[in-house]
N, C-alpha and C positions, 0 to 999 in steps of 0.2 A: 471036646469039652471046652469049657470056658475057664480061664485062669482066675486065681483068687483076686488079682489086681483088676482084671476085667469085670468080675462080678461086683467088686466094690464100686467101680466107676458106674456100672449099670445101676446099682442100688442108689447111688447118689443122684444120678440123673432122674430116676423114677421119683425119688423123694422131692427133688427140686420142682418137678413138673406135676406133682400130684394135684389132681383137681378135686377138691372138696369144697363145700360151701365155706367152711371155716378158713381154709387157705385163701380162697378168693376174697373174702372180706378182709382178712388180715393184710393181704397185698394192697388193698385199698386204704389201709391205715386204721381199720376198725379194731376194737377190742373184741375178743371172742371168749364167751363163757358157756359152760355147760351147767344147767340147773337140773340135776338128775336125782330127785328125792328117793328113788327106790334103791340106788346104789348104796351099799353099806361097807365097801372096802375099796382100797386104792384101785384106780383104773389108769395105769401108766400109759396105755395107748391113747388116752384122751390128750395127753401132752405130747407124746412122741409121734403119733400118727396124725391126729387132728390138730395138734398145736393150740389147744385152748390156752388162754392166759390164766384162767381160773376154772376150777371145777367145784361146784357145790353139790353136796350129797347129804345123805341121812346123817353123816357124822359131823358136818359143819354148818348145817342150815339153822341150827338153834331151835328146832321144834320141841315144844314142851307139852304137847297135847296128846290125846289118845291115838292109837293106831286105828286103821279102818280096814281090817282084814289084811290082805296082802299089801295094799297101799299104806305106807307108814304115816302119811300125812295127807291132808286135803290139798287138792290142786290150788285152792285159794291161798294156802300158806306158802306154797312153792313160788307162786307169782308175787305175793307180798314181800317175800324175802328177796327176790330178784329186784323188786322196786326199791327197797331200802338200800341194798348193797351196791347195786349197779346203775340203776336208772335215775335215782334221786339226785346224786351229786351233779351240780351244774357245770363243773369244770372237767368234764370227761370227754373222751373220744366217742365217736359213734359206736354203738354196741350191736354186735350180732350175738344172739343168745339162742341156744337150743334148750327148750324147757320141756322135759318129759312129764306130761300130765298123766297121772296113773290112777286117778280116782275111778275111772271107768273099767279098771282091770278087775277080772274075776277075783273073788267069788260074789261080789255085789251084795254082801250080807250087811255091810254098814256103809251107807252112802251119806257123805257129809251134807250139810246145809250151808248155803251162802250166808255170811254174816257181814255187817257193815265193815268196810275196809279199815276204818279207823280203829276197829276193835280186834283185829286179827292178832296183833302183838306177837307174843311168843308161841301162839297156838293153843295156850291153855284154855281159851274161851271155848274151844271145841269140846272140852270136858262138860260144859254146861248146856251145850246144844245137842239134844238127842238126835242121833242120825236115824234115817229110815233103816229099819233093821229086819232081817229075816235070818232063819237058820240056813247054813250051807246045805244041810241035808235036804231041807224042803225045796231049795232052789234047784239042786241037781236032779231031784226026782220029779220036777214039775216044770216042763218047758214053758208053759204059759206064765208062771210066776217068774221064772228066770228071765224071759224076754222082757217082762215088765220092769224087773229090777235093773236089767242092762239098760233099758231105755231111760230109766230114771238117772242112772249114773252118767249116761251120755248127756242128758239134759243138764245135769249139774256141771259137768266139765265145760260144755259150751256156754252155759249161762255165766260161769266164772270167767271164761275168756272174754265174753262180750262185756261183762261188768268191768273187768280190768281195763279194757281198751277205753270204755266210756270214762272211767275215772282217771286213768293215767296216760292214755294215748294222746297223740297230737298229729298234725298233718304229715309228719315224717315217719309215723309208726307203720310198719308193714308186718303182717303176720302171714305165715304159711302154716296152715293147720292140716294135718294128715294123720291117718292111723297107720300103724306098722303091721297090722294083720287083721283078718276078719275075726268076728266074735267066735267064741267056742261053739261047738256043734249043738250044745244044749239050747243055744239061741238061734243059730242059723240053720240047724238041721244037717243031716248027713249029705255029703256031696256038694 
């Protein structure tokens, strides 16, 4: 077996040499933030394991608009909040940000609409913009409608990202866009 002291030294070595994107960017002098609008409670691992300097979530993003099914706020709001809080200041370090865009998450019953960036504000504008709406029961029972709603949600998310980069990006902006899992079987089919 390994001694307690040996285990502690091993754990310290692993922590010191942990290879995460966050750790790599921080070693290069960048600020690291997580913009995780679906989170609604503390996530201590974000600080202890990933070493984010700041984590934004449902509790501190300042959103005052309607929910959109499981997604509590539109992707556009999450990106606008990141712009205001982290990207707009001129005297800042380079920024690495993980932004979880969740408007394409099931059940796709309320899909936001893109609004002018200057009008996003605290998100209350989304109370006035009717989302594309379907009932959850009708989507789960009809794969054709579910696929259409899913496609609309993906179109919204990607359009929001493209619009954000056109509005706020520059020659130093780099994006890595990926999904964390396949769509539900009501969209993709079994197997």
